[in-house]
C-alpha positions in Angstrom: 78.5 122.0 90.2 80.4 125.3 89.8 81.7 124.9 93.4 82.7 121.3 92.8 84.7 121.9 89.5 87.5 123.9 91.1 87.9 121.3 93.9 88.2 118.6 91.3 90.8 120.5 89.4 92.8 121.2 92.6 92.6 117.5 93.7 93.7 116.4 90.2 96.7 118.8 90.3 97.7 117.5 93.7 97.4 114.0 92.5 99.8 114.8 89.7 102.2 116.3 92.1 102.1 113.5 94.4 102.5 110.9 91.7 105.5 112.8 90.4 107.1 113.0 93.8 106.6 109.3 94.8 107.1 108.0 91.2 105.3 104.8 92.1 101.9 106.5 91.9 101.1 105.3 88.4 98.3 103.0 89.5 96.9 105.8 91.8 97.2 108.3 88.9 95.3 106.0 86.6 92.5 105.5 89.2 92.4 109.2 89.6 92.0 109.8 85.9 89.1 107.3 85.8 87.5 109.0 88.8 88.0 112.3 87.2 86.2 111.1 84.1 83.4 109.8 86.2 83.2 113.0 88.1 82.8 115.1 84.9 
């Protein structure tokens, strides 16, 4: 799990960046948040 945690954090940060760049990634952002909660 210690190896997966950094990867999840990086993926989450990348998702935030992509959502901010495109501006229309709100639904994708929400899906990622839900997936992040399930992952943890």
